[in-house]
N, C-alpha and C positions, 0 to 999 in steps of 0.2 A: 466464680465469675473472677475475684480479685488476681488468681493465677493464673485467667486468661488474657487479664487484661494487661498482667508483667510480662507474660509471655509477648505479649503485642507488638508492648514496648520494647523488651530486650530484640525481636526482629527490627523494631523502623528505627535501632537507632543501628545495628551491626548494617543496614542496608545504607543509611545516612557515611557513618563510616567507611565503607569500601566507597562509597559514591565520591568521599575527599579524597580518599586515595587514587583513586582513577581517575578522578578530575586534573592530581597535579601529574601525572603520566600517563597522557591525553595520547590517544591512538588514535588515526582519524578514522571514521565506520565508513563514510559512503565517498563515493566520486560526485564529482558534480553531476546535477542530472538525474541522481537515483533518489528516489524519495520510497519511501519503505508505508505497508499501510498494516497498522496490528490489528485482528479483529478479536477484541476480549480481551484476552492474556498472549496470544498466538500472534507473534510477528511472522507475516505472512511472505514468504519466499517470493524475490524480485521476479516478476516477468517482465516481458515486452510492453504489458498493457498499465505501466506506472501512471499515477495521478498527474493530474493534466490542471495546472492554474489556468483561468481565464478572468479578466476584471477582479481578479481578486478574491477569486472563489474556487477551493478545491476540490475536482471532479474527480472520485474513484470509481472504477470499476464497479458493477454493480453487483457482481457474484462476489464482492468484497464480504459482504452484507450479511453470505450463508455459510462463514466460514467461522470458526474461533470458537466459543461461547453464544455468538451474536446467531445465528442457525437461523437465520430467516430463507424461507421458503422462496424461491422465486421465479416466475413465467417470464419469459419474452415472446412478444409477436409480432417479427416485423412487418407485415406486410398492413397491421391495424395500427403497427405502430405501439402498442401500449408494451409497457412494462409494471409487472404484479412483482410485489414484496408483501409478502404476508407468513404470519404464526397464529396461534390460538387467538389472542387479544387486538391484532392490528391488520387491516389488510393496507398499506397504499398503493394507490398507481401511481403510474405518468402516463398522460397520454404524449408522446412524443413529437407529433405532426401540431400539437398546439401548445409546446411548454408549458404546461401545465399539468399539477398534481395533486390530489385528494386521497382522505383519510375514509373509507369506507365507513358510513354512519355519520361522519360530521356535516356541516350543511355548509364547510369553507372549502373554495378554490384557491389553490394559489400558484404563482407565475412561478413557474420552475422548468427553466431549462436543461435539457441535459446535453450532453454533444457523442454522436456518432464518429466515433474515427477506427480505421479497419478491423473491422466488424466489430469492435467491443461496443457498449452498452456504458458512457459513462453518467454519473449521477453526483448533483452537487453533495458531498462528504458530510456538511455541518447540520444543511438542511434537515437531509435525508435520517439523519440519527435524532434531531430532534421533533418531527413528525413518529416516527419507533419508541420511542420513551428511551433512545441510547443518551450517552454523553459523549461528547465528541474532545478532542482534546490535538493540539497542534505542536511539537517538539521540536523547534528549528535547530537545533544542536544536531540532532541526526541523521537528517530529517525523517519524522513518520510523522503518518496522521495515525490518531487512535481515536478506534468506536468502542465505546464499552459499555456495559452491563452496569447496573449500581451496584450490584454485589462484586463487581470482578475484582480486579489485584489496586489499591489506589494509584491513583496516578505518580507520588513520587516514589515509590517502591519502582514503579514496573517503569519508569524512567530507566533506574539501575539495570534493571535485564532486557532490555530491549538493546542499551547499548553493548553489553558484551554479546548477544546476539547477532546481530547486526555482520560481524568482520565477517563471518562463517555465512553469513547469506550471501552477501556481496560478493565471497572467494567462488562460491555455489556459482553463480549467476553470471560472473566474468568464466568461469571453466566451461560452461556451455554453451558460451558467446561461438558462432560458426565464424571461424577466420577461413578468407574466400583461398583456396591453393593457388598458387601462381605456377605458370608454365615455365618452369625451367626455357629460355632463351640459347638456343649455341651459339656456344663463341669461337669466333675464326681466329687463332691463331697467326699475327704479324706474318709468319715465316712462313703459313700456308698459302695467306695471299699471292706472296710475291713468287711462290711457286708457280701458282697455278697463272698467274700472269705472265711467266715465261713459256709457259706451253699455248 
């Protein structure tokens, strides 16, 4: 038991030293407007369905809860306006039409607006995490929203991991952006113009 505690203490000290050194040589990790999401111990690749902030609340694509160590099952019925996130322990249902949510087996019903944009359903990140017994944190310096289980890597250590992962994910996202092709316009030489006028 003592050797395990010493091992954890050494890892924590190592991570803190690396974090201190990396802060002295800070590299920009994200362009303006790009917000990352971490599901458990995994920073998810950027997509066009990035988090949205509305009235001070962060909303994320509901499918983020099925990633990493979170592994929630999801089901969305657009015609009924029902979104379900579930595992063996908890079933959380969002009623998109009435802007409410409830956990099956609880008597409480919560006011919980969702955002539907470009075919993606966004749900309130912190609210959803709390109802599913996950932990929520936001790292404004990266910027990154993290939803984690209690036994995932602690926030202090994960921040270092995320800072190292973000530049590569940002580069990958930018390389996949489609740049519209421009059709070259014919250039008419001044000399050619003069000759055509003479004829």
